[in-house]
C-alpha positions as CSV (number, residue, x, y, z in Angstrom):
1,X,-94.9,191.4,54.4
2,X,-94.0,193.5,57.6
3,X,-92.3,196.9,57.3
4,X,-89.3,197.8,59.4
5,X,-89.2,200.5,61.4
6,X,-85.9,202.8,60.7
7,X,-84.9,205.6,62.7
8,X,-83.3,208.0,60.1
9,X,-80.8,211.2,60.8
10,X,-81.4,213.1,58.2
11,X,-78.5,215.1,57.1
12,X,-79.3,219.0,55.7
13,X,-79.7,217.4,52.5
14,X,-83.7,217.7,53.0
15,X,-83.7,220.9,53.4
16,X,-81.4,222.5,50.5
17,X,-83.9,220.1,48.4
18,X,-86.2,222.3,48.7
19,X,-84.7,224.8,46.1
20,X,-81.5,222.4,44.6
21,X,-83.5,220.4,42.0
22,X,-81.2,217.7,41.5
23,X,-82.2,216.6,44.8
24,X,-85.8,217.3,45.0
25,X,-87.6,214.6,43.9
26,X,-85.6,211.5,45.4
27,X,-86.2,214.0,48.3
28,X,-89.7,213.7,48.5
29,X,-90.0,210.1,47.4
30,X,-87.8,209.3,51.1
31,X,-89.9,212.2,53.0
32,X,-93.1,210.3,51.4
33,X,-92.1,206.7,52.8
34,X,-91.2,208.3,56.0
35,X,-94.5,209.6,56.5
36,X,-96.8,206.7,55.5
37,X,-94.3,203.8,57.0
38,X,-94.1,203.8,60.4
39,X,-90.0,205.1,59.9
40,X,-88.9,207.7,62.8
41,X,-86.1,210.9,62.8
42,X,-84.0,210.9,65.1
43,X,-83.3,214.2,66.3
44,X,-81.4,215.9,69.7
45,X,-82.1,219.4,70.3
46,X,-78.8,220.4,68.7
47,X,-80.3,218.9,65.2
48,X,-84.0,220.3,66.0
49,X,-82.1,223.6,66.2
50,X,-80.2,223.7,63.1
51,X,-83.0,222.1,60.7
52,X,-85.5,224.7,62.4
53,X,-83.2,227.8,62.2
54,X,-82.4,226.7,58.4
55,X,-85.6,226.4,57.8
56,X,-86.8,229.9,58.9
57,X,-83.5,231.1,57.0
58,X,-85.1,229.5,54.0
59,X,-88.4,230.8,54.1
60,X,-87.0,234.1,54.9
61,X,-84.7,234.2,52.1
62,X,-87.7,232.9,49.6
63,X,-90.6,234.9,51.0
64,X,-93.9,233.7,51.6
65,X,-94.6,232.0,48.1
66,X,-91.3,229.5,47.5
67,X,-92.0,227.3,44.0
68,X,-91.6,224.2,46.4
69,X,-93.8,225.3,49.1
70,X,-95.5,222.2,49.2
71,X,-92.2,220.3,49.7
72,X,-91.3,223.0,52.3
73,X,-95.2,222.7,54.4
74,X,-94.0,219.0,54.0
75,X,-90.6,218.8,55.9
76,X,-91.4,221.1,58.6
77,X,-94.9,218.7,58.6
78,X,-92.6,215.7,59.3
79,X,-90.5,217.5,61.6
80,X,-93.0,219.1,64.1
81,X,-95.3,215.2,64.0
82,X,-94.7,213.6,67.2
83,X,-95.1,210.6,65.7
84,X,-92.8,210.7,63.0
85,X,-89.8,212.5,65.4
86,X,-88.2,210.5,68.2
87,X,-86.4,213.1,70.4
88,X,-83.2,212.0,72.2
89,X,-80.6,213.5,74.2
90,X,-76.9,213.5,72.9
91,X,-74.7,210.8,74.2
92,X,-72.6,211.0,76.8
93,X,-69.9,209.7,75.0
94,X,-68.5,209.9,71.4
95,X,-66.1,208.7,68.9
96,X,-62.8,209.6,68.2
97,X,-63.4,209.7,64.2
98,X,-66.2,212.7,64.7
99,X,-63.3,214.8,65.9
100,X,-62.2,216.2,62.1
101,X,-66.0,216.6,60.8
102,X,-67.7,220.0,61.1
103,X,-69.7,220.7,63.4
104,X,-73.3,220.3,61.5
105,X,-71.7,216.7,60.8
106,X,-70.8,216.5,64.4
107,X,-74.3,216.7,65.6
108,X,-75.4,214.0,63.0
109,X,-73.1,211.1,64.1
110,X,-73.8,212.0,67.7
111,X,-77.9,211.9,67.2
112,X,-76.9,208.5,65.6
113,X,-74.9,207.2,68.1
114,X,-78.1,208.2,70.4
115,X,-80.5,206.1,68.9
116,X,-78.9,202.2,68.6
117,X,-79.5,200.9,64.7
118,X,-79.9,204.5,62.9
119,X,-79.4,205.0,59.8
120,X,-77.5,208.4,58.8
121,X,-78.7,209.8,55.7
122,X,-76.5,211.9,53.4
123,X,-75.6,213.8,50.4
124,X,-71.9,214.3,51.7
125,X,-70.0,212.2,50.0
126,X,-66.2,214.0,51.1
127,X,-66.9,214.2,55.0
128,X,-69.4,211.0,55.4
129,X,-70.3,209.1,52.6
130,X,-66.2,208.4,51.8
131,X,-64.8,208.6,55.1
132,X,-64.3,204.8,55.8
133,X,-62.9,205.0,59.3
134,X,-65.6,206.6,60.6
135,X,-68.7,204.4,58.5
136,X,-66.1,201.1,60.1
137,X,-66.6,203.2,63.8
138,X,-69.9,203.8,63.4
139,X,-70.5,199.8,61.6
140,X,-69.3,198.4,65.0
141,X,-72.2,200.6,66.6
142,X,-75.3,199.3,64.2
143,X,-75.1,202.3,62.5
144,X,-74.9,202.6,59.0
145,X,-74.1,206.1,56.7
146,X,-76.3,205.7,53.5
147,X,-76.2,207.9,50.1
148,X,-79.9,209.2,49.6
149,X,-80.0,206.9,46.9
150,X,-79.3,203.9,48.7
151,X,-81.3,204.8,51.3
152,X,-84.4,204.6,48.8
153,X,-83.2,201.4,47.9
154,X,-82.9,200.1,51.4
155,X,-85.9,201.6,53.2
156,X,-89.4,200.1,52.5
């Protein structure tokens, strides 16, 4: 059975999961799939800065020893692993549907636009998962927005 390579744009839930038990196990399962398979995380310079800033804030807030220290190390390890991360430049164009999004969500969508057939994985129901105009516009560019649970079922 062949494995399909997926290009994934991960919302900040992957960082929040380190201290939010409600999504911790599912997030660790997703990261495990990414690590073990040929999937890649798509980042732009802006998205990478956001990830690293949030990780540094989390480490500072929780000190040297966090309850989920292993999760922190796994996540940071994946995000700095050149074999697992594909760095792309932000696209020279955008879509009108992103204008109403928060700055963090705009960065996610721009990263996805930069890599054809990307999948945005998020827990953001209000702004991303339930935004049908955005989903339709991205679908026209062969980009999906999936919940964490949907992604776990979809990604092999």
